[in-house]
C-alpha positions as a LaTeX table, in Angstrom:
\begin{tabular}{lrrr}
\hline
Residue & $x$ (\AA) & $y$ (\AA) & $z$ (\AA) \\
\hline
Met1 & 107.22 & 69.14 & 46.43 \\
Thr2 & 109.84 & 71.87 & 45.63 \\
Ala3 & 110.32 & 72.63 & 41.36 \\
Ala4 & 114.08 & 71.62 & 42.49 \\
Ala5 & 113.37 & 68.17 & 43.49 \\
Gly6 & 110.64 & 67.86 & 40.53 \\
Gln7 & 113.29 & 68.67 & 37.93 \\
Ala8 & 115.56 & 66.20 & 38.88 \\
Ala9 & 113.48 & 63.23 & 38.49 \\
Pro10 & 109.67 & 63.99 & 37.59 \\
Gly11 & 107.19 & 62.63 & 39.78 \\
Leu12 & 109.52 & 60.33 & 41.63 \\
Leu13 & 108.12 & 61.82 & 45.10 \\
Asp14 & 104.70 & 60.55 & 44.15 \\
Glu15 & 105.62 & 57.67 & 43.19 \\
Leu16 & 107.67 & 56.76 & 46.17 \\
Arg17 & 104.95 & 57.76 & 48.73 \\
Ala18 & 102.54 & 55.45 & 46.75 \\
Leu19 & 104.80 & 52.62 & 46.73 \\
Leu20 & 105.21 & 52.89 & 50.86 \\
Ala21 & 101.93 & 53.83 & 51.49 \\
Asp22 & 100.42 & 51.01 & 53.09 \\
Glu23 & 103.82 & 49.53 & 54.54 \\
Thr24 & 105.63 & 50.20 & 57.77 \\
Asp25 & 108.96 & 47.33 & 57.13 \\
Pro26 & 111.77 & 49.71 & 57.22 \\
Thr27 & 113.53 & 46.56 & 55.16 \\
Ala28 & 110.24 & 46.25 & 52.58 \\
Asn29 & 110.43 & 50.23 & 52.00 \\
Ala30 & 114.25 & 50.35 & 51.69 \\
Ala31 & 114.21 & 47.75 & 49.01 \\
Asn32 & 111.68 & 49.37 & 47.30 \\
Met33 & 112.97 & 52.95 & 47.35 \\
Ala34 & 116.61 & 51.51 & 46.34 \\
Ala35 & 115.19 & 50.56 & 43.32 \\
Leu36 & 112.95 & 53.21 & 42.28 \\
Ile37 & 116.22 & 55.50 & 42.56 \\
Phe38 & 118.38 & 53.43 & 41.25 \\
Gln39 & 115.73 & 53.28 & 38.26 \\
Arg40 & 114.49 & 56.32 & 38.09 \\
Val41 & 117.75 & 59.08 & 39.03 \\
Pro42 & 119.69 & 58.71 & 35.74 \\
Arg43 & 123.50 & 58.00 & 35.55 \\
Leu44 & 123.61 & 55.86 & 38.99 \\
Asn45 & 125.97 & 52.76 & 40.22 \\
Trp46 & 124.67 & 52.21 & 43.43 \\
Ala47 & 121.67 & 53.25 & 45.42 \\
Gly48 & 121.06 & 51.95 & 48.78 \\
Phe49 & 120.83 & 51.75 & 52.50 \\
Tyr50 & 123.11 & 51.53 & 55.56 \\
Phe51 & 121.06 & 51.17 & 58.79 \\
Leu52 & 122.96 & 51.50 & 62.13 \\
Lys53 & 123.31 & 48.40 & 64.45 \\
Asp54 & 125.76 & 48.28 & 67.07 \\
Gly55 & 127.46 & 51.37 & 66.68 \\
Met56 & 128.26 & 50.53 & 62.94 \\
Leu57 & 126.63 & 51.26 & 59.67 \\
Val58 & 125.43 & 47.96 & 58.12 \\
Val59 & 124.50 & 46.90 & 54.89 \\
Gly60 & 120.83 & 47.33 & 53.98 \\
Pro61 & 118.98 & 46.95 & 50.91 \\
Phe62 & 120.28 & 48.63 & 47.54 \\
Gln63 & 121.04 & 47.99 & 43.84 \\
Gly64 & 124.38 & 48.25 & 42.28 \\
Leu65 & 127.21 & 45.91 & 42.87 \\
Pro66 & 128.13 & 44.34 & 45.69 \\
Ala67 & 129.14 & 46.77 & 48.85 \\
Cys68 & 131.08 & 47.44 & 52.28 \\
Thr69 & 129.37 & 45.34 & 55.00 \\
Arg70 & 130.58 & 47.60 & 57.56 \\
Ile71 & 131.55 & 51.37 & 57.99 \\
Pro72 & 132.38 & 52.92 & 61.21 \\
Leu73 & 130.72 & 56.39 & 62.52 \\
Gly74 & 132.98 & 59.15 & 61.11 \\
Arg75 & 134.70 & 56.92 & 58.41 \\
Gly76 & 134.35 & 57.54 & 54.35 \\
Val77 & 131.47 & 59.76 & 53.44 \\
Cys78 & 128.68 & 57.51 & 54.66 \\
Gly79 & 130.28 & 57.36 & 58.72 \\
Thr80 & 131.06 & 61.08 & 58.11 \\
Ala81 & 127.46 & 62.43 & 57.09 \\
Ala82 & 125.58 & 59.68 & 59.88 \\
Gln83 & 128.36 & 61.00 & 62.22 \\
Arg84 & 127.61 & 65.01 & 61.82 \\
Arg85 & 123.57 & 64.20 & 61.30 \\
Glu86 & 123.89 & 66.13 & 57.83 \\
Thr87 & 123.38 & 65.77 & 53.95 \\
Ile88 & 126.92 & 65.14 & 52.29 \\
Val89 & 127.32 & 65.59 & 48.44 \\
Val90 & 130.86 & 65.10 & 47.35 \\
Pro91 & 131.44 & 65.90 & 43.72 \\
Asp92 & 134.86 & 63.52 & 43.76 \\
Val93 & 135.33 & 60.68 & 46.07 \\
His94 & 138.56 & 60.37 & 45.20 \\
Ala95 & 139.27 & 63.94 & 47.03 \\
Phe96 & 136.93 & 63.21 & 49.96 \\
Asp97 & 139.77 & 62.15 & 53.08 \\
Gly98 & 139.16 & 59.19 & 54.21 \\
His99 & 136.51 & 57.66 & 51.47 \\
Ile100 & 136.06 & 54.11 & 51.34 \\
Ala101 & 135.98 & 52.55 & 47.94 \\
Cys102 & 133.34 & 50.30 & 47.87 \\
Asp103 & 133.31 & 50.24 & 44.20 \\
Ser104 & 136.16 & 51.43 & 42.38 \\
Ala105 & 133.88 & 53.03 & 39.82 \\
Ser106 & 131.81 & 55.53 & 41.81 \\
Arg107 & 133.78 & 58.92 & 41.66 \\
Ser108 & 130.55 & 60.99 & 43.16 \\
Glu109 & 128.62 & 60.25 & 46.22 \\
Ile110 & 125.67 & 61.98 & 48.22 \\
Val111 & 124.55 & 60.55 & 51.53 \\
Val112 & 121.42 & 61.98 & 53.23 \\
Pro113 & 121.36 & 60.73 & 57.35 \\
Leu114 & 117.82 & 59.21 & 58.39 \\
Val115 & 116.97 & 60.33 & 62.07 \\
Val116 & 113.69 & 58.99 & 63.57 \\
Ser117 & 112.54 & 60.95 & 66.42 \\
Gly118 & 116.08 & 62.28 & 67.19 \\
Arg119 & 117.75 & 59.06 & 66.62 \\
Leu120 & 120.17 & 58.50 & 63.84 \\
Val121 & 118.62 & 55.09 & 61.86 \\
Gly122 & 120.90 & 54.93 & 59.48 \\
Val123 & 122.02 & 56.79 & 55.75 \\
Leu124 & 120.93 & 56.53 & 52.43 \\
Asp125 & 123.60 & 56.36 & 50.36 \\
Val126 & 123.71 & 57.23 & 46.30 \\
Asp127 & 126.60 & 56.79 & 43.77 \\
Ser128 & 127.39 & 57.74 & 40.40 \\
Pro129 & 130.37 & 57.28 & 37.79 \\
Glu130 & 130.38 & 60.57 & 37.02 \\
Pro131 & 132.47 & 63.27 & 38.84 \\
Asp132 & 130.20 & 66.15 & 39.96 \\
Arg133 & 127.11 & 64.33 & 39.26 \\
Phe134 & 124.70 & 65.28 & 41.80 \\
Ser135 & 122.92 & 68.82 & 41.30 \\
Trp136 & 121.02 & 70.98 & 44.55 \\
Gly137 & 117.99 & 69.78 & 42.74 \\
Glu138 & 119.16 & 66.11 & 43.72 \\
Arg139 & 119.87 & 67.12 & 46.62 \\
Val140 & 116.47 & 68.21 & 47.56 \\
Leu141 & 115.28 & 65.40 & 46.05 \\
Leu142 & 116.98 & 62.50 & 47.91 \\
Glu143 & 116.42 & 64.81 & 51.35 \\
Glu144 & 112.68 & 65.05 & 50.39 \\
Ala145 & 112.75 & 61.06 & 49.46 \\
Ala146 & 114.39 & 60.42 & 52.77 \\
Ala147 & 112.04 & 62.07 & 55.01 \\
Val148 & 108.92 & 59.77 & 52.97 \\
Phe149 & 110.76 & 56.89 & 54.34 \\
Val150 & 111.59 & 57.92 & 57.64 \\
Glu151 & 107.84 & 58.95 & 57.81 \\
Arg152 & 106.67 & 55.22 & 57.52 \\
Trp153 & 109.61 & 53.92 & 59.94 \\
Arg154 & 108.42 & 51.41 & 62.67 \\
Gly155 & 111.72 & 49.97 & 63.30 \\
\hline
\end{tabular}
C-alpha cells in the first residue's frame, strides 16, 4: 500500500484483502467491496459497480440511492472511463460534458475501469455530494482497491 492510499482511508486495503480472500464470485465481492468503500471512505453518496454486458455498462452491486441501470460506452463519466480504460476524476460533474445525472445530489465522481487479462469487465464508480471531493490519495486507494478486486475475478 502506498502512503497516499493509507492516508485516504487507513487500513481499507487490508480489510478489503481479508474480505475477498476466500471468495472468487464477482457479484459477492462487488457487494462487499461497495459496502466497505461506502462505510470507510467519508462523505460519499454512492459507491458501486457497473459491469460490461452486451456492450453496455449494467449496474451491479452498490450502496446509495437507486442508480441508472444501463450506461452506453463513451457516455457519462462511467462510459467514458470504460471506453478509455483509464481512471477519470471529475471535480464538478455539472462541468463534465455528457454527464449522466443518476443522483442529482452528486457533485464529484471518480471512476476506475476494471480490466481482467486485457478485457474490460466493468467500472468501480464512487460519487460524493461535495465538489472536488477526491484527492490524489483517494484516486490511488480506489485504483489499488480495484486491482485487489480484479485479482479475485473469476467471471
